[in-house]
C-alpha positions as CSV (number, residue, x, y, z in Angstrom):
1,M,86.8,102.9,125.4
2,N,84.1,105.6,125.1
3,A,85.1,107.5,128.2
4,E,85.9,111.1,127.6
5,E,89.5,110.8,129.0
6,Q,90.2,107.8,126.8
7,Q,88.8,109.6,123.7
8,S,90.9,112.6,124.5
9,M,94.0,110.4,124.8
10,F,93.3,108.6,121.5
11,K,92.8,111.9,119.8
12,E,96.2,113.1,121.0
13,M,97.8,109.8,119.8
14,G,96.1,110.0,116.4
15,V,94.1,106.9,117.1
16,K,90.5,106.3,115.8
17,I,88.2,103.6,116.9
18,F,86.4,102.0,114.0
19,Y,84.5,99.3,115.8
20,I,83.6,98.1,119.3
21,G,81.5,94.9,119.5
22,K,80.5,92.9,122.5
23,S,80.2,89.1,122.4
24,L,76.7,87.6,122.5
25,D,78.0,84.6,124.4
26,D,80.2,86.4,126.9
27,P,79.5,90.1,127.7
28,Q,83.1,90.3,129.2
29,R,84.6,89.8,125.7
30,A,84.7,92.4,123.0
31,T,86.3,93.2,119.7
32,V,87.8,96.6,119.2
33,I,89.3,97.8,115.9
34,F,91.6,100.9,116.0
35,Q,93.4,102.8,113.3
36,G,96.4,105.0,114.0
37,P,100.1,105.4,113.7
38,Q,102.0,102.1,113.4
39,N,102.5,100.3,116.7
40,V,101.0,103.1,118.9
41,Q,98.3,100.9,120.4
42,Y,100.4,97.7,120.2
43,D,103.2,99.3,122.3
44,I,100.7,100.5,124.9
45,F,99.1,97.0,125.3
46,M,102.4,95.1,125.2
47,N,104.4,97.4,127.6
48,L,104.5,96.0,131.1
49,E,104.8,99.5,132.5
50,T,101.5,100.6,131.0
51,K,99.7,97.3,131.8
52,P,98.3,98.6,135.2
53,I,96.9,101.7,133.5
54,V,95.2,99.7,130.8
55,E,93.8,97.3,133.4
56,A,92.5,100.3,135.4
57,S,90.3,101.2,132.4
58,G,88.6,97.9,132.7
59,H,90.6,95.9,130.2
60,I,91.1,92.2,131.0
61,Y,94.4,90.9,129.6
62,A,93.4,87.2,129.9
63,G,92.3,86.0,126.5
64,T,93.4,89.2,124.8
65,K,94.5,88.7,121.2
66,I,96.3,91.6,119.6
67,T,97.0,91.7,115.8
68,R,98.4,94.4,113.6
69,W,97.4,95.1,110.1
70,I,98.4,97.6,107.4
71,S,96.8,98.9,104.3
């Protein structure tokens, strides 16, 4: 998430990362909170065509829970 290329992509998409936290019990699990235009991140993570790109960044889909919130 902190890689320069990902930060550049997020900036282009208007996405900000508010929080990245790693589990104390399982270092393979993390919580990430984004803010950006509605459905931008959701569409990327749910689109089967972009799944290989997301996985190449190190994301593990098994156990992933995606929720959407608005203010």
